[in-house]
N, C-alpha and C positions, 0 to 999 in steps of 0.2 A: 915516599915517606917510610921511615923505618918502623919496625913493629913496636919499638919502644915508644916512639912518639905517638903512634896510633893508640897505644894503650893509655898513655897519659891523657891523650885527647878524649878518649872514651870516659875516663874517670871524671875528667872535668865536666864533660857534657852531661853525663848521667848523674853525677852527684853521688855515686856509689861505686863500690869496688867489687868486681866480680872475681871470686876466688874459685877456680876450678876444683881445687882440692877440697873445698868445703861441700862439694856435691853429696847429697844423701839419697840412698836407694828409695826412700819414701816418695820422692818426687820424680816421677817418670815423665820428663819433658821430651815429647817427640811430635813430629808432624801429624796432622789429622789423617793423613793417608795411611799411616802405619796402624792399621786395625788388627786386633787380635783375631785368632781363628774363631773364637766363640762369638765375637761380635759379628763376624762375617756370616757365620751360620745362622745367628739370630736374625740378621737382616734378610737372609735368603728365605728362612722359614716364614717370617712375617710377611714378606713380599708374596710368597706363594699362597699363604692363607688369605691375604687380602685380595689376591687375584681371584681365588675360588669363591670367597664369600660375597664379593661385590660385582659378580657378573651382571646382576640386575640391580635396579635401584631399590627393589624391595620384593617381598614375596607376598602372595595372597593367602589370607587366613581361611579358616574353615567356613566362615560366614561372610566372606567378601571383604574383610578388613585386611590391611597390609602391614607388615612389620618392616621398618627401615633399618637396615644394617649399617652401623657406624654413622648414624645421621648427625651426631653431635660434633665429633672431631675427626671423622674419617677422612674428610677431604684434605685437611692440613697434614695429617699423618702420612697420607699417601704422597703428598708433594715433598714432604721432608725425606721420606724414604727413597723416593725417586732421585732426589738431589744427591743424597749420600751415595746411592748406588752409582750415579753418573760420575760422581767424584772418584769413587773407587775404580771405576772402569777406565777413566781418562787419566788417572794419576795426578790430577790437580791437587795442590796442597794449600792449606790455609793454616798459618801458624796459630797456635793457641797460646796465648800469653796469660801469665798469671796476674790478671788484672781484676778489677771488680766485675767486669762483664764476664770474664772467664769463671769467676767464682759463681755468678748467677747461673751461668750455663751448666756448671757442675751440679748445682742444687736442682736444677730442672731435670737433669739426667737421672738423679736419684729417684724422682717421682715417676719417671717413665715406666719402670717395671710394674709399679702398683696400678697405673692407668692401663697398661697393657694387659694385666691380669683381669681387671674389670671388663675390658673390651673383649677378652677371650671368653669370659663367662657369658657375656651377652651374645657373642657369636655362637657359642655352643648351644645356648638356649634357642636362638633363632634357627639353628640347624635342626634341633629336635622338632621345633614347630613346623619347619619346612618338610621334614620327613613325614610327620604325622599328617600334614595337609596332603602330601602326595599320596599317602596310603588311603586317606579318605576319598580323594578324587578317584583313585583306582577302584575302590569299592563302589563308589557311586556310579561310575561308568559301567562296572560289571552288572550292577543291579538293573540299570536302565537297559543294557543290552539283553539281559535275561528276561526282563519284562516284555520287551519287544518280541523276543523269540517265542515266549509263552503265548502272547496275544495272537501271533500268527498261527501257532499250532492249534490253539482253540478255534480260531476262525476257520482254519482248514477242516477241523473235525466237524464243526457245525455245517459247513458247506457240504462235506461228504455225507453227513447224516441226512440233511435235507434232500440231497440228490438221490440217496438211496430210498428215502421215504417217498419222494415224488415219483421215482421210478416204480416203486412197489405199488403206489396208488394208481399210476397209469396202467401198470400190468394188471392189477385187480379190476380196474374199470374195463379195459379192453377184453378181459377174460369173460365178463358177464354181459357186456354191452351188445346190443343188437342194432343193426343199421336199418333205417327206413329208406335208404337210398341217398339221403343227403346229410344225415347226421347219425352218430352213434348214441343210443339211448341205454343208460343203465336201467336195471329193474325199476319200474315206475308204477305206482298205484294211485288211482283217483278214487277217493271215498266220498260218496254223496249221502247226506242224511236228509230225508224228507220228513220233517217234524210232523207228527200226528197222522201219518199215512197208514191207515188201518189195512190189515192184510187183505180183507175182502174187497177193498177198493179196486183190486186188480180184476175182479169178476163183474164189473159194471159196464163193460164194453166202452170204457172211456180212456183206456191206456194202451193203444196199439204198440207204442214203442216199448214200454215195459213188458208187455206180453211177449213181444218178439225177443226181447232181452232174456226173458225166462226160457224161451224155447232154444236159445243159443248157449246159455250158460248153465250154472248149477244153482239150485235153491231148494229150501224146504217149503212146505206149505205155508209156514209162518215162522217167525222168530219171537221168542218170549222176551218181554222187557223184564226189568228188575223192579222189585217193590221198594218204594212206591212208584207207580207208573207215571211219573211226571218228568218234565223236560231236562232239568239240570242234572239230577241224579243219574238219569239214564244215559245222557250224552257223555257224562264223565265216566260212567261204567263202561261204555263202549270204547272210550279212549284209554282206559287203564286196565280193563279186565278185572276190576275189583267190584265187589258188592258195595252199595252205598254206605253200609255200616263200616266198611273197611277204608274207603277213600275219604269219608267225612262229609260229603255233600249229601246229607240225608233227606233233603227236601228242597223245594224252591225257596222256602223261608224256614228258619229255625234259630233257636237260641243256644249259644255255647255257654254252659255254666262255668267253665274253667276260664275262658277268655272274658266272660261277662260282656259279650258282644252278640249282636243279632246279624245273621246273614240274610240279605234280601237280594234276590237274584237280579232285579232290574235296576238296582242302585249301585253304580260303580264304587262308591265310597264304602259300601258294605258288602262287596262281593269280589272285588278284583285283587285283594291282598293275598299273597302267596300262602299265608298261614292257614287259610281255609281249605286249600286243595292238597290232599294227600295222594300218595301213589305217584307213578310216573306215566304221564300221558304219552301217546304215540309220538307227538312232535318232539318231545324231550328225548325219548328213546332214540329217535332217528338222528337228531343233531349230535347226540353223544357218540354215535357210531358213524359219524361223518356222512350221514344220509341227509341231504338238505330237505327241509320241509317248508310247505306253504299251507297256512291254516286260514280259511276264509270263514270268519264269524262263528267258529265252533265254540260253544260254551266252555269257558275256562281258558281259552287260548290267550287272553289278554292279561293273565294273572302273573306272568313272569315266574312260572313254577320252576323251582330249583335254580333260579337265577340263570337259566340257560337261554342263550341268545338263539332266536329262531330266525331263519332266513326271511320269511315273509309271514306277517300277521295282519290280517285285514280286520279292522274294527267292525263291530256290529252296526248294521244299517238296515232296519226293518223295512224301509221304503225302497230298497234297491230292486229294480226290475229283474226278472229272471234272465232275460237276454244278456244283461250286463254280467251276470254270473258266468254264463257260457263264455263270453269274451275274456273274462278274467282268467278262467282256466286255460283257455287256448293260448293266451298271452304268456302264461307261465311255461307252457310246453314249448313255445317258440323261442325261449331264451337260449342263446348259444350254449352248447354242451362243452365239457372240458377239453375236447379235441377239436372244437370248431374255431374258425377264424372269427375274431372279434369277441372272444370270451373274456369276461371280466370276473376277477376274483370276488368282488363285492356284489355281483349280480349273477348268482349261480342258477342253474336250472334245477328245480326241485324234483325229487323222486317221489316224495309223498305230498299229495294234494288232498286236503280234507276240507270239504265245503258243507255249510249248513244252509238249509232252505226252509224258512219258517212259514211259507204261505199257506200250506194245507192246514197246519195247526191253527193259524190265525183265523182263517175263514171257518174252520170247523167249530171254533169257539163262538164266533160271531153269528153264524147262521145255522149251525148244527150239521152233523155228519150226513144227514139225509136230505139236505136242502138242495134247491136248484143251483144256488150259488156255489156250493162246494163241488158240484159236478164240473163246473167251469174251471175252478181252481185246480182240480185233479187233472183235467186235460192240459192246463198250462204247465203243470209240473212235469207231465209226461212229455210235452213238447220240449221242455228244457233238457231233459235227458236225451231226447232225440237230437238236439243241437250239439250236445257234447259228443255223442256217438258219430254224428256226421263230421264234426271237426276232426275227430281221430281218423276217420276214413279218408278225408281229404289229405291228411298228412301221412298216410300209409302207416298208421299206428294202431290199427284195430287189433292186430296180433302181437303187438309189442307192449302196449300199456294195459295193465289190469284196471278194470272198472268194477267197483263194488257199490251197490245201491242198498241203503238200509233205511229204516225208520226207528223211532225211539219208543213209540207206543201207539195205541189206537185212540178211539174217541167214542163216547156214549152220549145219546141224546138226553137232555134234561127236560123237566116239565114241572110246573107248579104242583102237580099232584104227587110228585115224588120228592118232596122237600120236607126237612125236619128243622124245627126251630131249636137252636142251641140252648136258648133259655129254658126250653122244656126239658132239657136233659141235665143241665148243671147251671149253677149260678156263676156267671162270668166274673162277678165281684170277688170270688174266691180264688181266681186264677191270676198268676203273675205273667204268664206268657202262653200264647196259643201258637203252635207250630203247624205248618202244612195247610193244605186245602186241596180238594174237598174233604179229605180225611183230617181229623183234628187231633193234634198232640197237645195234651193239657199239662201244665206245670202249676200245681197249687202254690199259693203264697206261703202256706204253712206246710212244710214237708211232712209233718205229723198227720196231716189231713189227707194224705194220698190214699191210704188203704180204706179209710171210711168213705171217701168219695167214690172209690172203685166199687165197694160193696153196695153203696146206695144206687149207683148206676146199674149194676147187675141185678139188684133186687127190683128196681122199677122198670128197667128197659131191657133186661136180659132176654126176654121172650120176644122182643121186637125182631122180626125176621129181616129187616132192612138195614140193620147196623150190627157191627161186631165191636165188642168192648174188650180191650186187653191191657194188662200191665206190660211194661217193657219186658219183664222177665218171663212172662208166659206167652209172648208173641209166637205165632206158629213158626216152627223151625224153617219151613220152606220160604218164609219171607226173608230170612237172613237180615233181620232188622231188630237187633237187640244189643249188640256188642259195641255201643258207642254212647258216651255221655251226652252227645248232641241229640240223641233220640229221646223225646219227652218220656216221662215215666208212665203216662196214662194216655191211651189212644181210643178214639171212637172212629171206626172205619165204616162208612156207608157202603151198601151194595152198589154195583154198577148201575149208573143211571140215576142214582139218588144223590141228594146234596144236603149238607148241613149248613145253615146260615144263621147269622145273628140278626136280631131285629133291626139293627142300624143298617144292615146291608139290604135286607128284604124281609118284610113282614109277611109271613106265609099266609096267615088267615086273611089279612087284607087283600093279598094278591089273589087268593082264591075267590073272594067275594067280588072283586072288581074285574076278574078275568084277565089279570095282568100276565104278561109274558116274561118269564124269568130269563135273564141273561147272566152268564153265557148260555147259549143254546146247546153247546156240546161241552162235555167234561171228560177228564181222565184222572188217573191217580188212584184207581181202585186196585183190587186184587190183580196182580200181574198175570195170573193164569186165566183170567176171564177172557172168553173169545173176543169181546169187544175191545180188549186191550192189546191184541196181537199186532205185532209189527212185521216188517218184511226184511229179507236178505236175499239178494241176487248178485251173483258174481260171474265175471267172464274175463278171460285173458290167459297169458302164458303160465301164470301160477295156478290156473285151474284147468288142467288138460283133461277134461272129462268129456264124455259124450254130450252132444248138444241136448239140452232139455233134461239134464240129470236131476234126479230128485233125491234129497237126503232127509234124514229125520229132523224134526224141529229141535232147536237148541235155544239156550238162553243167551242174551247178548253179552254176558261176561266172556264168551268165546271169541268175540270179534277181535279183541286186541291181539291175541296170538295169531289169528289168521292174517291180519294185515302185516304183522312183523315178519311172518314167514314169507309172505309174498314179496318182501323187499330184502330178504336175506338177513334180517336183523335178529339179535338175541333179545328175547322179551325179558322185561323186568319181572320179578315175582308177582304173581296174580292168582286169581281164583279160577281161571279157565284151565281146561285140560285138552280142548280140541286143537289139533295141529294139522298142518298141510302134509300130504294131500288129503283133501276131503274124501269121505267114503260114501258114494251114492248107494241108494237102496233100490234104485230103479229109475224109470223115466216118467215124466209128467203125463205122457200120453199112452202109457202102457195099460194093460188090463188091471194090473194090481193097484193102479193109482186110485186113491179114494176120491170121492166127489168133493168138489170145492165147497167149502163151508161158508155160509153167510149167516152170522148170528142174528138173533132177534134184536132189533133196535127200532123203536124203544123197547126196553125189556118189559116182560110181562110182570106186572106188580105182584108182589107176594101178598095175596089176599085169601079170604076164606073161600073154599070151594065145596062143591056138593059131595055128599057121601056116595051118590049114585054115579057109577062110571059114565053112564049115558049123558049125564048132565055136564060133564067136563068140557066138551066143545062149546056148549052154550055159555059156560062160565067164561071161557077165554074171550068169546065174542062180546059179551056184556062188559067184561073188564076193559076191553079196548074201547068200546063205545063210551063207557063211563069216563075213561080218561080223556077222550075227545070232548065230551060234554063239559067236563070240569075245566078243561083248558079254554074252551070257547066261551062258555057262559058263566062259569064260576059256581054252578050249582053242584058242587062236588058232594055235598051232604045228601042232596036229593037222589043222586044216582047211586050213592052208597046205600041209601035206604032201599032203593029199588033192587039192587043186587042182593042185599041181605034178605029181602022178602022172598026172593026166588030160590036162593041157594041155602043149603044146610050149613050150619056153623062148624065146619071141620077144617082145621088148619092144614095146609100143605107143608110138606117138608121142603126145606130150602137148601140150596147148595151155592157155593161161591162162584161156580162156573157152570151156568146152565148149558145144556146141550145145544149145539148149533144145528141148523137145518141145511139141507143141501141146496145149492144154487143151481143145480141142473134143472132144465125145464120140467115142470110138472103142472098137472091140471089144478087150477085154483078153484076152491069153493067160492060160491058167489058171495058169501059173507066175508071171506078174505079179500075178495076184489073190492067189495064195498068199503071195508076198513082201510085198504090202501088208498082208495080214492079220497076217503074222508081225511086221511093224513095229508095227502097232497093239498087238498083244499085248505086245511088248517095252516099248513106252511105258507100257502099263498096269502091267506088273510093276515097271518102274523107278520109276514114280510112287508105287506102293503101298509099295515099299521105302523110297523117299525120305521119304514122309510118316510112316512108322512107325519111322524111325531118326533121332531128334533130333540125335545127334552128327554124322551124315553131313549132315543138313540144314544145320546151323550151319556146317560146313566149306564146303559148296557156296555158301551165301550169302556167306560171308566172301570166298571167292575171286572170286565174281562182282562184289561191290561194290568190291573193291580193285583189280581189274585191268581191268575193262571199262568 
């Protein structure tokens, strides 16, 4: 077919005429494969960007959320771009006609740049978020790694320090420890307190163990207690080295005007609170310096002083037998040491063992310090010391462990003839509180009545030789008993062997008439320098490397704290004591310079009227003793007093707070002295017989003893 005919045919078929000459430059009709360079670059750049931004389905945000890139139309765009790219690479062409569809395609392509711009902004925002997230992750990882490193560094430092501390402790232990052949023992001290053991009890041929202990160790003739000479103040003085006015336990019972509370030594609810107890006792000092302590019933040990944890604290048990105390002390020594197999951190071997023994004091109150019963009790206490020393010997610890035996005070015999009714001295209705016993601390209800009450007492009873009357501010300086508000402002202090009682406790006149026996039969709490109040101190061990039987000058019990601290290598807390180890002997107990052993008069000689004539003095003492015996036995005190007054001239003797003691060395007795001693023994036997066969009286005596002493 010719070209002309084809042309005509085309016109007929198409219904229009195509004029090539009418072509306009505004219409660029070309195949789809003929892309411009800019289009090609745009496709390449979009493809590259899409490839980079869509490597993952999304990215994680800072807090676990994800941001989806191109989530709305990214899939269709990628398909379209890939199709166009494939068409470009393969050269396939698809004509584009100027039809209605082509026009729609063209309009769609006009919107594409706007959509691409929005997509680019979203992608850039996502890119920034992604970069920020990556930086946050890196910082988080870095912090975690640094924390782990720091933790391990601190852990290593702690381990190193503990290792050095443990090594230093082991080194210190081995440097001071002594072996008994089976175990290493650090410096160890056993402190035993025999409550109420008077110094002259050692001279009664009842204490072979303690006498041998004196011959092997170092001791004074006696140790002075502190004022007042009662149990709780003195035991806490021995434990702290402080006077009672300094540590605050000023009596067995007292009123604190600041706390508005009463201290009562036998009531745990009124005595075991830490605020009562000042100073630093031995067991607290020890534990603070890594010296483990065991305290067996010592007064104050249950009070959690300074909130310090103590390795072993045994609660008070007045009925515990003495053999059990020996077993307890030996069990503590048998605990494995720091270098032994089987050692446990929570079960350490103590270096300080302080034990309290109440038996001698209890029977001294119940029966009197000169009774038959107290002799047996003294022997049992001596046997207990023997059990401890035997246990040390069996463990080869005699020369390794220090043993110190002390007492807190002595004891004086009481009698109805030596009693004073409180109501005869002062009206109890005018008092708000009464502290102490047998000495009386008075607190008037009206403070303005203090000085008038004192003046009245001095005016009416100041000449009485058997009592002393003091205001707190004029208390004798040697008592060290004024610098504490717990000390009552007014005091009546009986002489040794005398007692002041209220009528509700004991009616003195009725007791004399009926021949009643006053209980307790023995008392203490008097002037601490009186011979009947003297205590003991005996020490032996490696901390006391003195000649056997060394004798030192007497000292007061405020010195004991420093001595025990030095024996264990501890630094003492501030205290009133000045004596330090090594102790300084002045001789031996068996040398020629040794003074005679002193046995004070007990019962004390009453302060009565004596004859002007010197030759009548011996007869006066004899009649005084017999009159006391008669008053106790029959109640005819007035008759004997009249007899004595008819014989003796009315001249008052001078009185002292500490009567001279007599020698206990054998001497020839006058037959009157022998008769008096025998009468005293008979009196004790009768009193004891009546006491045992009168349950009502026994209960009354026990109650008084337990409540007041």
